[in-house]
N, C-alpha and C positions, 0 to 999 in steps of 0.2 A: 331555658335549659339551666340546670343546676350549676352553680359555680363550684366545681370540684374537678378532680383529675379527669374523670370520665367526660365531663362537660367540655373541658378545654380540648381534649383529644378529639372530640366530635366536632368542635369548632374547626379544627384543622381538616378533619374528614369532609366537612361540608364545603370548605373552600376548594377542594379538589375533586368533588363529586364522588367520594368514597362512601360506602355504606356505614352508617353510624354503628358504633359498638354499644353493647349493653353491659350491665353489671355482671351478667352471667358469663360472658365471653371475654371480658376485658383482660383478665389475668392471662389467659391462654393465647391472646392475639399475637400473631407472628407477621413476618413480611413487612409490608408498608405500615401496618398498624403499630408494630414494634418500633419502627422508626419515628412515627408520630409521637408515641409515648416518650421516647428518648428526647425528641426535639422540644417537648414542653419543658422538661427539666433543664435542658441546656439553655433555653431562653430565660428561665427563671434565674439560673446561675449567672448568666451574662448580665442580667439586669441588676442583680444584687451586688455584683462586683464593680459596678459603676460608681458606687458611693458606699462608704462605711456606715453612714448614719441615716439610713432610711428609717422613718418613724415606725413603719410596720415591723421592723426587726428589733425594736427597743424592748428591753426586759427590765423589770424591777424585781430584784432577787433578794430573798431573805436567807441569811446564813445563821444558824444557831451555833454560837461559839461554845467552846468546850473549856471548862475550868482547867487552867494550867497549860493550855495549848495556844500558841501564838501564830502558827503557820497553817494556811488553808489553801486549797486548790481552787482555781477557777472552774466554772462549769465547762463541760466538754464542747458546748456550742458557742463559747465566748469568742467574739471577734475583736471588739474594742471596748475598753473599760472607761467609764466616766469616773475619774479619780476624785473629782470634787463632790461626788454623790455619797460617799461612805458616811454612814451615821449609825450610832447605837440608838436603838429605839427606847423611848421611855418605858420603864417597867416598875409598876407600883410595888410588886413583890420584892424586887431587889433594891428599890428605893433610889433608882437612878433616873435623871432627866434624859431627854434626847441630847445626844452629843454628836456634833459634826467632827469627823476625824480629819486631822491635818495630814496632807499628803507630803511625804518626804522621799528623797531618792534612797536607793538601797545602800549606797556607800555611807550616807549619813546615819542610816539605821545601824549599820555594822559598827561605825565609829562611836556611837553614843549609847545604843540600847541593847546590843546583841547579848550582853552579859545576863540580861534578865531571863533569857531562854534557859539558862543552865543552872540558875540558883535554885536551891531547895527552900528558900525563905518565902513562904506563902504570904507573908504580910506585905510583900512588895507587889502583889497582884492587885489589880484594880480595874476600873472601867477603862477600856482602851481609848487613847487620845490621838494616836498617830497611826498611819498606815503607809506601807511601802510596797512597791512591786518587787516580788522575789524573782530571781532569774529562771525559775522552773515552772512558769505558767501558773503562778500563784501569788499570794500576798502574805504579808506578815503584819501583825498589829502589836502595839505597845501602849500601855503596860500589858503584860500577860493577863488575860481575863481571869477573874476570880468567881465568875458566875456564868450561867448559860445565857448570856445576853443575846438579843437578836440584833444582828448587824445587817443593815440593808444597803444595797448598792445597785447601781444601774449600769447596764451594758448593752451593746448591740450584738445580736447573735448571728451566727452562721446558719442560715435556714437549711433544713434538711430536704432531700429530694422527696417528691411525691411518690408513693408506692401503691397504695390501694386505690381503687376507683373512687372512693368517697373522700380521699384526702383533699384538704382545702389549702390553697396557697396563703401565705401571710400577706401577700399583696392585696390591697383593696380591690373589690370586684369592679369598680369603675375603670380599672386599667387592665381588665382581662384581655382587651384587644391588643395591648402592647405585648403581653405574653404570647398571644397567638401570632402576631406579626413576627416576633423573634423565632418562634417555632417554624413558621413558613419558610424562613431563610434556610433552615437546615433541610426542610422537606424538598424545596426546589433544588438545593445543592445535591441532595441524594438522588434526585431524578435527572441530574445533569443539566438542568436549566439554569446555568450560572448567570445569565443576563437578568432573568426575573429574580433570582436570588439576590443579586446586587441591589436591585430596585427595592425589594422588600426589606433588605438590611438597612437601607437609608431611611425607610419609613420607621423601622424599629428604633433606630438611633434618634429620630425626631421625637418619637414617643417618650423615650427615656429623658431627653432634654426637657420636654414638657413636664414630666414628673419632677425633675430636679428643680425647675422654676417654681413649682407649687410647694414642694416639701422641704427643699434645702436652700436654694439660692435666695429665697424670700424670707428666710428665718431671721428677721430682725424685729424683735418684740419691742425694743426701745433703744434709743440712742443715749449714750452717756457722755457728758462733757468731761474730758480728761485733761483739760488745760489747767495749769497751775496759776493761781492768782499772783499778780505782781504788784509791787508798791507803786503808787502814783506819786506825782511831784509834791503832794501835800503830806506824804508820810503814811497814808492809809492804803487800803487794798482796793 
């Protein structure tokens, strides 16, 4: 069965012996089928709320800066920004190398750099070197860019609900059963079988814990020694 919205809903239908839907009647489905469709999206939302940094929600985004403009908005689906990932990409036409931007807080930006936003002196514009989070779901760079540089940064997105029958979740297919377990909780609750709903909810939670252990809790690529060297009795280190 295809890994898409229709396939997931039919996984639910199969568990409760309901007739499978097809691509032709999926949109018009009502009653229990409408509940099953809602349950799939509810399960996906529950799963994604359990962690902000699921790798399947990671986005590498490119912003084309505008000459003379220092403030930019985040994407509408932004959840968490990786502030250490901001960099200006090398551009042979503009003659700039790749530059990693230093992240500073907004108060520091206001105290040291905000004047550059209002000056008409174009000679002060250059390749941005610092970035700060603005208070309006956006960010500000300094110096004010003097070219259409490509700024790249990474973030974790808020996934959108599945709508059409062919929509595919961002979650890897290996964990489709976790989505279906979560949906079954809502289905059994809808049918008034709270005892079974509680049991399947525990199974759903166990599935999320397993995903966390694979994708998040075990995310230790290397260990770094942060101890400071001390002098020994001979005067060395």
